[in-house]
N, C-alpha and C positions, 0 to 999 in steps of 0.2 A: 574262547575269548568272550568277554562281556563288554558291551558297548554302553558307555555312559553318555547321555544326551543332556546338554545344558542349553537352555533357551533363555534369551533376554529380549526385552522389547524396547522399542523406541517411542518416546512420547515427547511432544513439544508443548510447553506451557508458555503462553505469551500473555503479557500484561501491558495494557496501554492505558495511559492517563494523560491528561493535558492540564496545563495551568493557564488561566486566562488573566493577563495582567492589563489593567486599565489605568492609564495615566491621564488625568484631567488637568488641563491648563486653565488658569483663570482668564477672565476678560481683560483685554489690554486697551487702555485709553491713552492716546498720545497726542500732543499738540506742538506746534511750531509757530513762533512769531518772528517775523523778519522785518526790521525797521527799514523803511525806504528813505534813503538820504536825499535831501533836496539839493538841486543843482546850485552851486555857488561859484560862478565864474567871475563875478564882478560886474557883468553886464546884466542889469535888471531886466530888460526886455527879453533877452535870450534865456535867462534863468526862468522867468515866468512861463515862457513858451515851452521850454523843456519840461518843467514841472507839471504844467497842465496836460501836455501830451502823455507823459508817464502816468499821471493819475487817470486819464481817460482810458488808456490801454489796460491798466490794472483793474479798473472798475468793471471791465467786461469779463474778468476771470472768475466771477462768483459762480461756484459750482458745488453741488451737493449730490452725493450718491449713497443710497441705502440699499443693502442687499442682505436680507435676513437679519442676523445679529451684527453684521459688519456694516460700517459706514465710513465715509470720509467727506470732508468739506474743505473748500479752498476759496477764500475771499479776501477782498481788500477793504480795510477800514480807513475811510476818508478822514475821519476826525483824528485818529492817532497816527495816521500815515504808516500803517503796518500791513504787511501781507501775512495772513494767518492761514494755517493749515491744521486740521485736526482729523484724527483717525481713531476708529473704534474697531477692535477685532474681538469678535465673540469668543466665548470659551470653546476650546478644542478638546477632543478626546482621542487619545492614541490607544489602540488595542493591540496587544501582542499575545499570541498563543504559543506556548511552549509545549511541544509534544514529547512525552517520555514513553519509551517502549522497552520492555524487558522480555527477553526470550530465553527460556531454559530448555535445553535439549537433553533428552535421555535416550541413549542408543541401546538397541537390543541386538545381541549377537547370538546366533545359533551355532553351537559347536558340538562335535561328536568326538569322543575320546575312547580308544580301545584299551581296556585293562586286561592284561594277560592273566589267566587263571591256570594254575598247574593241575593237570589231570592225573589222578591216581587210580589205576585199575582196581577193581573189587578184589581180585585174588591177592594183590599186594597188600591191601588193607586188612584182609582176613589173616594173612600170615603175620602181619605186624602186630595185630591184637593177640594172636596165639603166642607169638614170641614174647610179648610183654607179660602175658600170664605165666608162661614157663619161667621167665626170668624172676618174676615175683615169687613163684613156688620154690625155685632153686635157692634164692636168698633166704626164704623162710626156713628151708631145710638146713642150710649152712649155719644159720643163727641157732637153730635147735641143737645141732651137733656140738657147736662150740659151748653153748650153755651147759650141756651134759658133761663136758670135760671139767668144768670148774665147779660142778656140784659135788658136795662131799658124799662119799660113799657110805651107805648105811651099814653098820656092823650088826650082824645077827648073832 
């Protein structure tokens, strides 16, 4: 018996890459104007008292806040009788990272296979060769005899 050995190997190939996506939003400026309606009940004294009290309260609402690129302000305009608000939001940036990974796997297998081989003893091989030679000689002799039968005989 002859044994055939087959060996295969395993290897892993991995590839990793990433994509960085950056989205930049522009600066936002927004404002709001709210008209304050004057009291009109028909009673002049009452209307003036209410309007003065509302104006006094709203005048105290003047506020401004600034933080980096962001700011807001809230105030009352006595002349136009409006409550005003404004806001500024600085530019923002959103970053997104997308990771891609690819893995290729190659597996190695070790296997052994037996291949049967027929064994011929030496004496059988020798007799087979001798038999073949004798057969070849016998065929040559038969062909020679047949060819002599068909040959014309010489007249002397």
